[in-house]
N, C-alpha and C positions, 0 to 999 in steps of 0.2 A: 450373553453376547451384548445385550443392551448396556449392562453394567460395565463391561470391558470397554465398549466404545465411548461411554461417558467419561470413564477414567482416562482414556487416551486423550480425548479432547481437552479435559481439564488440565492435563500435564502440558499439552501444547500451549494452552492459554497462560499457564503459569510460567512457562519458559519465555513467553513474549513479555510478561509483565515483571519478571524478576529483575531486581536492581542489579546493575552492572558495576563491578568493582573497578573495571578498567575502561578507559575512554573508547577503546576499540571493541565493538560488539563481537561476541563469540560467533564462530562460524556455525551455521545451521545446515543440516543435510537431511532431507526427507527422501527416502528411497523405498521402493517396493512396487506392488501391483495390486489391482483390484479387479476381480472377475464378476461382472454383472450379467445376468441372462434371464431367459424365459424358456419354459418347456411347454410344448403342446402335446397332448395325447389324444389320438383318434379313437378314444374309447377302449375298453378292454373286452375282447370277445371271450366267451367261456366263463370260467369261474373267477369272479372278482376276489373271492376270499383267498384262493390259491395265489393269485397275482400279488395280493397284499402280503401274504406269508413269505413269498420268495423275493419279490422286487420292491413293491410298495413305494414307488416314486410317483409324486403327484404333479399336477399341472399348475402353472402360474409363475410369477417372478421369483428369482432365486439370487442369492448371493453365494456364488460357487466358491469364491476364495478371496481372502484379503491377507496381504503380507506387507506390513508397513514398518519401517524403522526410522526413528528420529534420533539422529546422533548430534549432540551439541557439546563438544568438549569445552570445559571451562565453565559450564553453567553451574550456578550455585546449588541447585537442587538435584540435578541428575545429569549423567553423561550420555545415557542411551535409554530410549524407550521403544518397546516393540509391541505390536499387536498382530495376531495371526488368527485366522478363522477359516472354516471350510464348511460348505454344503448347508448353508442356512436356508431353510425352506424345504429340506429333505428330511427323512426320518432319522438320520444320524448326523449331528453337527457338532462342531468343536470350536472353542475359542481359547486363546492364550494371550496373556499380557505379561510384560516384564519391564521393570524399571530398575536401572542400575546407577549407582553413584560409586565410582571406583574407590575401593578401600573403605567405604562407609556402609553401604547396604546393598542388598540384592533382593528385590521383591518380585515374586511371580504368582500368577493366578491362572488356573486351568479350569475349564468348564466343558462338560460333555453332556449331550442330551440324546437319548435313544428312544425312539418310538418303536416298540416291539409288538408285532401282531403275528399270531400263530393260530390259524384255523384251517387245518387240513382234514376234511371229513373222513378220510380213510383211516386215520389214527385214532386210537382210544374211542372206538365207536362200535359197541357190541350190537347196535341196532341196524347196522349197514345192510344186513341181509333182508331187512323189512323195508328198505327204501328210505330210511330216515337219514338225512344228510346232517349230521351233528357230531362235532368233535367235543367230547365230554371233558377234555383237558385243554381248553383254548384260552388265549390271553390277548388282550388289547391294552397294553400298559405303557406308561412313560417312565423312563428312568433318567434321573439327573444326578450328575456327579460334579462336585466342585472341590478344588484344592487350593489353599493359599499357603505360601511359604515365605518367610522373611529371614534372611541371614544378615547378621551384623558383622562388620569388619571382614568381608570376604577376602581371602588371600592372606590373612594374618595367621599367626600360630594358634590363636584361640578364637574360635568362631561360634558365638552363641546363635541359636536359631529357635523359632517358634513356627508351628504349622497347625493348620486346621483343615479337616476333610469332612465333607458332607455328602452322603449317598442316600437318595430317597427315590421311592417309586410309588405310583398310584395308577389305578385304572379299573378295568372290569374284565370279566371272563366267565367261563363255565367250569364248574367243578362238580363232583359227585357227592351227594349226601348218602352215606353208606348205612344201611340197616340190615339186620339179619335177613338173608334170603333174597334181598333186592337192593338195587342202587338206583338213585334218582338224580339225573342231571339237572342242576339248578344254576342260576346266575349268581355270581359272587363279585364282591368289590374289595380287592386287597389294597392295603396301604402300609408302607413301611419307611423307616428312615434310620440312619446311623450317623452319629456325630463322633468324630475322633479328634481329640485335642492332644498335642504333644509339644514338648520343648526339650532342648538339650544343648550340648556344647560339643564342638569338634576340636580336638587337640591335634595340631598338624606339626610334625617334625620331619626332618629329611628322611629318617629311617623308621618313623613310627607315626601311625595315624590311629587315634582313639576317638570313639563317639559314645557318649553317655546320654541316654534319653529317658524321659519319664512322660507317660501319657495316660489318658483316660478315655473311655468310650461309653456311649449311651446308645442303646438300640431299642427300637419300638416297632412292633409288627401287629397290625390289626386286619381282620377279615370279617366281613359281614355278608349274610345271606338273608334275603327277604323274598318270599314267594307265597302267593295265594292261589295259584293255578292248579287244577287237577293234573296229577302227574302219575302215570302208570309205571314208570321206572323201566328197567331193562328186562324184567321178568314178565313173560306173557302167559305163563301157566299158573293156575291157582295152587295154593298150599292147603291140602286137606279141605278142598272146596271153597277156600276163602281167597278172593282176589285181592292182592296187596296193592295199595296206592298211597299217594301223598297228596293231601289237600292244602296244607298250610305249613310253613316253616319259618321260624325266626331263629337264626344261629349267629353267634358272634364269639370270637376269641381275641384275646389281647395278650401280648408278650412284652414284658419290659425287662431289659437287661442293662446292667451298668457294672463298671469295674475299672481297675487301673492296671498298668503294666510298666515294666522296666526293661530297657533294652540296652545292651552294650556291644560295640563292635570294635575290633582291633585288627590292624594289619601292620606287620613289622618286617623289616629287611635288615636284621642285625649283621649279616655278613653278605658278601656278594654272591655266595653260593646257597643262601638260605632265605626263603620267604615264608612268613607265617601269617595266618589269618584265622579269625574266630569270631563268633557272635553268640550271645546269650539273651534269651527273652523269658521273662516270667510275668504271667498275668493271673489275676484273681477276679473272676466274674461271678455275679449273682443275678439270678433271674426269677421273675414272678410270672405266673400264668393264670389267667382267668378264662372261663369258658361257660357259656350258657346256651341252652337249646330248648325250643318249645315247638313240637311238631304234632300234627293231627292228621288222621287218615285211617288206614287199616294196615297194621304191622304185626310181625310175629317175632318173638324171641325164642331162640332154640334151647338155651340153657339158663334157667328152667324153661320148658316149653310153655309158651303163653301167647295168646292173641290179645292185642290191645289197640285202642283207637287214639290215644294221646300219650305223649311222653314229655316230661319236663326234666331236664338234666342241668346240674350245676357242678362245676369243677373248679377247684383252686389248688395251686401247687407252687412249689418253689424249688430252685436248684442252685447249686454252687459248683464252680469248676476252676480249680487251680490247674494251670497249664504251663509246662516248662518245655522249652525248645532251645537247642543249641547246636553248634557245629564248630569243627576245627579242621583246618587245612594246612598243609605244609608242602613246599616245593623245594627240593634239594637238587643241586648240580655238583656232585662230588668230582666229576670229570667233565671236560669240555664238551664231550659228545653225549653225556649221560645225564638224564633228568629223572627224578623220582617224585611222583605226586601222590600224596596221601590225603584222604578226606574222610571225616567221620561226622555223622549227623544223628540227632536223636530228637524225638517228639513224644512227649508224655502228657496225658491229661486224664484226670479222674473226675467224673461228674457224679455228684450225690444229689438225689432229688426225693421229694415226698409230695403226695397229692391225695386229695379226698374227692371222690366222685359220688354224688347223690343223685339218684334217678327215681322218679315216680312214674309208674305205668298205670294208665287209667283205662278200664274197659267200660265201666259205668261209673257215675259219681260215687256210688256206694262200693264199688269193686276197685280198690286201689292197691297196688303192690309197690312198696318202697324198698329200694336197694341202695345200700351204702357200701362203697368199696374203697378202703384206704390202701395206699400202696407206697412203697419206698424202694426206689430203684437206684442202681449204681452201675455206671459204665466206667470200666478201666481199660485204657488203651495206651500201649507202649510200642513204639516203633523206632528202629535204629538201622543205620546202614554204615558200612565201612568199606572203603574202596582204595586200592593201591594200584598204581600204574607205573611202568618203567618205559621210558622213551629213549631210543638210542639212534643217533645219526650215524648210519653206516658209512655214507659218503655225504658230500654236500648236496647230492640230488636225492638220496634215499633215506627215509626214516621209518623205523619199525617200532611198534609198541606192544606191550602185553600187560595184562592186569587181572585182578580178581576183585569181585564184589560180593560182600556177604550182607544179607538182609535178615533181620530177626525181629520178632515182636510177639506180643500176646494181647488178648482182649477178652473181656467177660462182661456180660449183661444178662438181663432177664430173657429167658427163652421166648420165642414167638408162640402164638396160639397153635400154629401148625406143628410145633414141636411139643415140648412139655411146658405148659403155661405156668406151672408152679415151680419150675426149676431154673437153673442158671445155665446159660449157653456160654461156652468158652471157645476161643479160637486161638490159633497159633500160626505164625508165619516163619518159615525157615527156607532160605533160598541162597544157594551159592552159584555164582555165574562167572564164567571165564570171559575175558576181554582180549581182543587182538586187533591190530590195525597196521596199515602200511600207507606211506605217502611217498610219491615219486614225482619229480618235476625236472624238466630240462629247460632251464632259462625261463622265458615267457611263453614258449610254444606249447609244451605238453604238461598237463597236471593230472595225476592219478591219485585217488584216495579210495581205500577200502577199509571197512570196519566190520567186525564180527563180534557177536555176543551170544552166549548160550548157557543154558542151565539144565542139569539132569532132573530138576524138580525135587520137591520135598513136601512142604506143607504151605498152604496158602489160605487166605481168609475168604475170598469171593470165588464163585464158581467160574467166572470168566477172567480171573486174574492170570497174569503170566505164571506158568508153572514149569512144565517141560517145554522149553521154547528154544528156537534158533532164530536169531535176527542177523541179517546181513545187508550191507549197503555198499555200493560202489559208485563212484563219481569220476568222470573224466571230462576234460576240456582240451581242445587242440586249436591253436591259432594257425589255421592252414595258410592264410595270407594275412597281411595287415588289415585287410577289409573283411575277412571271413573267419568267424569263430564258430566252432562246432562243440556241442556238449552232449553228454549222455549221463543218465542216472538210472540205477537199478536197485531195488530194495525187495527184500523177501522176509516174511515173518511166518513161522510155523509154531503154533502153541497147542499143547495138549494137556488135558486133565483126565487121566484114565480111571478115576474113582468110579466104582460100580454104579453109584446113583447119580453120576454127572456125565461121564463119557463125553467130554467136551473137546472139540477140535476146531482150530481156526487156521485158515490159510489165506495169506494176503501177499500179492505180488504186484509190483509196479515197475514199468519200463518206460523211460522218457528219453526223447531226442529233441534237441533244440539247436537253432542256428541264428546267428546275427550276421547280416551281410550289408556292408556299407561301403561300396566302391568309391574311391576318390573322396574319402571322408564324407560320404553321403551328400555329395554336391548335387547329384541328380536324383538319386533314389536310395532307399534303404529298405531292407526286408528283415523281419524278425518272425520267428514261428516256433511252436513247441507242440509235440504230440506225446500223449501218454496212453499206454495200454495198462489197464488195471483189472485184476481179478480178485474176488473175495468170496470165501465160502466158510460157513460155520455150521456146526452140528452139535446139538446138546440135548440131554434129557431134561425135562421139567415136569412139574406137577400142575394140573389144571386146578385153579383156586376153588372153583365151585364144587368139584367132585373129588379132589385130591388124587385123581388117577394120574398115572405116569404117561407122558407122551413125549414125542421127539420133535424138536424144532430144527428145520432146515432153512438155510438162507444161502442164495447164490447170486452173485453179481459179476457181470463181465462188462467192462466199460471202455469206450474210446473217448478220449478228451483231447481237444486240439484248440489252439488259438494262434492267430497270426495277423500281421498288419504289413501292408506295403505302403511306404511313404514316397510320394512323387513330388518333385519340384516342377511346377508348371512353368511355361514360358513367361518371362518377366515382361511387365508393362511399365516402362519407366523405372522407377525405383521400387516398384511393388513386385514381389516374387511370391505368388500364391503357392500353397502346398495342398496336396490331396492325399488323404490317407483312407484306405479301405481294408476291410478284413472282418475280424470278429472271432467268435469262439463257439464251440458246440460240445455237447455232452450227449452220448448215446450209450445206453446200458441195456443189457438183456439179462434174463434170469428170473429171480423171484419177483422183482418189481421192475419190469421194463419201463424205461423212461428216455425221452429225448428232449433236449433243451438247446435251442439255437438262438444266438445273439449276433447276427451280422450288423455291421456299422460302417458308415461313411462319414468322414470328417473333412471339411474344407476350411483352411486357414488363409485369411487375406490380411496382410499388413496394410493398414490405412495410413499410417504415419510412423514416425520414429518411436512414438509412445502409445500407439493404439493398434490393436489387432482384433479382427472380427473372425469368429469361429461359428460354423454351422455344422450340426451333427444330426444324422438320422440313425436310429437304432430300432431294430425289430426284436421283440421277445416272443418266442414260440415254445410253449411247454406242452408235452403230450405224454400221457400214461395210458397205454392200451387197456390195461386191466381196470383202471379207475378213470374212465373217460369224463366223469363229472368234475374232475380236477384240472382238465385241460384249460389253457388260456393262451391268448395271443394279443399283442399290442404293438402299434406303430407309434414312435415318439420322435418329435422334432425339437431340437434345442438350438438356441442361438446364444452366444456368449460374447460380450465386449470386454476385452482386457485393456486396462489402462495402466501404464507403467511410468515410473519416474526414476 
């Protein structure tokens, strides 16, 4: 954001100092708005970690929004410059800058910053029954993304361009150090980044658009763990009289990946009744992995069975991955009322890797076991879809459609330890689905849409993937009066996998009603609201990792979700007409994890002048879980915003 602001200021100064070719200065126009404010928080009652995981809004000065445009036709260096930004001072903020010289160049820069915190003690916590409030898979990280794009000769038939994207993250968290018969939660420090460089050319014709692009990428991922505290882990019972524990751990891994890719896109309209589109991408990536670990305490290895007090492990490996992806689409209109849509996509990657793992297990200085494990793995993954749809306009108010989708693919890799560790695991997906839909409208008053999709099931890769499923959705809106709009939405999903060792079923249903009421063009008041009733249930067999015994997982959720606001125009005082808005939202669920979440709010808008508006907002956050009361929180917040416009 700081870089974008400096860039914008520099451009404005450049515009002021640029030499003028004509005696009459170019007309300047600066328009837009700036929202400055401050947020007060009356403390957070209850779990501050849960508040940060769900809300995570802080106290202090904020730049809630900036939207400025400087237009200067005839300027030697640029015609238009823009800067946009949102929520600076909060966990998720964005900035965008753009500079345009008509027919010469178009430059844009985007920036996003995300502060992600996740620490819900009830998740990933096998110690919860012992009163330990600890999420063993928690994160407190910052993620930053930036993208720069420059087009030359925009609007011409040949448009060269170059782009650069940077995605990076760093922070801290908690992860599990996994050893046979026990796991130990420890602090971790992850850091990663990815740089993507690309350039290409767009060829633009009246009936043909072609893009050819060449790019390269570099990826880096590091994670470090350092601990010297006594850690008993998740196991409270001894193994053959030996109590397992961790006293010291130094662990680090590093991944480096680089490669290049080629991409081509095409859209064509050779005839009025035919549209074609397609794209192709090929990439070749190569990666290197290094890992080292040094831990001491009391540990056990199950195969071969051995107690030891120290372990030193080194691993090095490399992998290469050629990756091909492509798609083709066609839209035909052989008759005025008939359209045929065809689409095909494929995604194919083959990963070949090799690694060498060296481990030394120490019981005493004179009692050392050395293990060396070479491995060579290969992942083959092929996935394709083909879909055809026919759309027919029965009348000017009614359209029907029907179609078919076929999904197929195969995969193979080394089998997991729970299966056959010395063998190859293969998978295959085959699924055919029928598609249908209808759309009806009468002018601007009534609109109805319904869509159906279903499959008898065949073969699938994952236990919870779509297999034997039925999916239905219907939407309707009715303009009862010019001032009143009613809308409804209904969706249903039934999915089953009857395999004897899975027996998975999922049921999800959502029903929503909404209204917008603005009598007399919202001159005095307006009302908007929405209510949703949602039900979700799942049932599946699974194996307990520690014992490999089969058990059943049940989940039930029945929720009420509502939101609404009433906007009132208060009596005017001179030229000032204040507005008052109040309402909010709530979520209340029962079932496996009962939860209630309330967010009432009141907003007061006071125009101070033709270019200044004052806003005051009060909001309450109230979160409650009857089964996990230690995660409840509540918070009062007051916010003031001053909007300056030009």
